[in-house]
Structures are given as structure tokens and as C-alpha cells.
C-alpha positions in Angstrom: -3.5 -8.3 3.6 -1.6 -5.8 1.6 0.3 -8.2 -0.8 1.1 -11.9 -1.1 3.4 -13.4 -3.6 6.0 -16.1 -4.0 8.1 -18.3 -6.2 9.0 -22.0 -6.1 10.9 -21.9 -2.8 9.4 -19.1 -0.6 6.5 -16.8 -0.2 6.2 -13.1 1.0 3.2 -11.9 2.9 2.7 -8.2 3.7 -0.1 -7.9 6.2 -1.1 -6.4 9.5 -2.8 -8.1 12.3 -4.1 -7.1 15.7 -1.5 -6.5 18.4 -3.2 -9.0 20.7 -2.2 -11.8 18.2 1.5 -12.8 18.3 3.5 -13.3 15.2 3.9 -17.0 16.0 0.1 -17.4 16.3 -0.6 -15.5 13.1 1.9 -17.6 11.2 0.6 -20.9 12.7 -2.9 -19.9 11.6 -1.7 -18.9 8.1 0.3 -22.1 7.6 -2.3 -24.3 9.1 -5.3 -23.0 7.1 -3.4 -22.7 3.8 -2.1 -26.3 4.2 -5.7 -27.6 4.9 -7.0 -25.7 1.9 -4.3 -26.9 -0.4 -4.6 -30.6 0.6 -8.4 -30.5 0.3 -8.4 -28.7 -3.1 -5.4 -30.6 -4.5 -5.1 -34.0 -2.8 -2.2 -35.0 -5.2 -0.1 -32.2 -3.6 -0.5 -33.6 -0.1 3.3 -34.1 0.0 3.8 -30.3 0.1 4.6 -29.0 3.5 5.6 -25.7 5.1 9.1 -25.4 6.4 9.5 -25.4 10.2 10.7 -21.8 10.5 10.1 -18.4 9.0 11.6 -14.9 8.7 9.6 -11.9 9.7 10.3 -8.2 9.5 8.2 -5.3 10.7 7.5 -2.5 8.2 6.8 1.1 9.0 3.4 2.2 7.6 5.3 4.8 5.5 7.1 1.9 3.7 4.1 -0.3 2.9 3.8 0.9 -0.7 7.5 0.3 -1.4 7.4 -3.2 0.3 4.2 -4.0 -1.6 6.0 -3.4 -4.9 8.9 -5.6 -3.7 6.5 -8.4 -2.9 4.6 -8.1 -6.1 7.7 -8.3 -8.2 9.3 -11.5 -6.8 9.7 -13.3 -10.1 11.7 -10.4 -11.6 13.6 -9.8 -8.4 14.8 -13.4 -8.1 16.1 -13.3 -11.6 18.8 -11.1 -10.1 19.5 -13.1 -6.9 18.5 -16.2 -5.1 16.2 -16.3 -2.1 19.2 -17.2 0.1 21.2 -14.2 -1.1 18.3 -11.9 -0.7 17.5 -13.1 2.8 21.1 -12.8 3.9 21.1 -9.2 2.7 17.9 -8.4 4.7 19.3 -10.0 7.8 22.5 -8.0 7.5 20.7 -4.8 6.6 18.6 -5.0 9.7 21.5 -6.1 11.9 19.9 -9.4 12.8 22.3 -11.8 14.6 22.3 -15.2 12.9 24.3 -18.4 12.4 24.0 -19.5 8.8 24.3 -23.1 9.8 20.8 -22.9 11.1 19.1 -20.8 8.4 18.4 -23.3 5.7 17.4 -26.4 7.6 
């Protein structure tokens, strides 16, 4: 784990994991174990749930420090733009094909 941070409507995780573990399995494990911990530690928050999907981007090792700063500064960053605006910029920057009708659930 290099960095983890979030605000009220999303979370960023900058990490690496073994190549024999798929992204889907890694995120299933992160979501599952964090939900279990949260619901045990704070039973009154049992209504909180992860969304069904996720967005994931690979990062070159040479960019880890820069992305870590981005993750650590989410509160300040999102004073400038919403999560949705930021995510659309990332998708477009990385030339990801998407249909916005399916992005926000």
C-alpha cells in the first residue's frame, strides 16, 4: 500500500499486488474485508455498502510519487472539481471508451 484516501463519495487506493492476483480478486478482497471490519467495529453503520463497480488505472513506477500526492490531497483537490468531473477527465485522458449512462449507477 502506497497511499489510501477518500472523501464522502469515493476512495483512492494506490497499491501494488502480485501479478498472480487479478484486479477483480484484489478489489473483491479489499471491499469484503473492509466491509466486514466496518460493520463489526461500527454496527450502527451497517447500512453503508460499496458500490457495485470500480475504476482502476495502472501507474508506472516512475509516477508513484506523483500519484501518491494526488491521493493524499483529495480533500483539497475536490474543492476544485467533483468526483464525477475528475473521473471523466481521467477516462478521457487515458482514452477509455465509456458510456456515461452506465458510469454512475
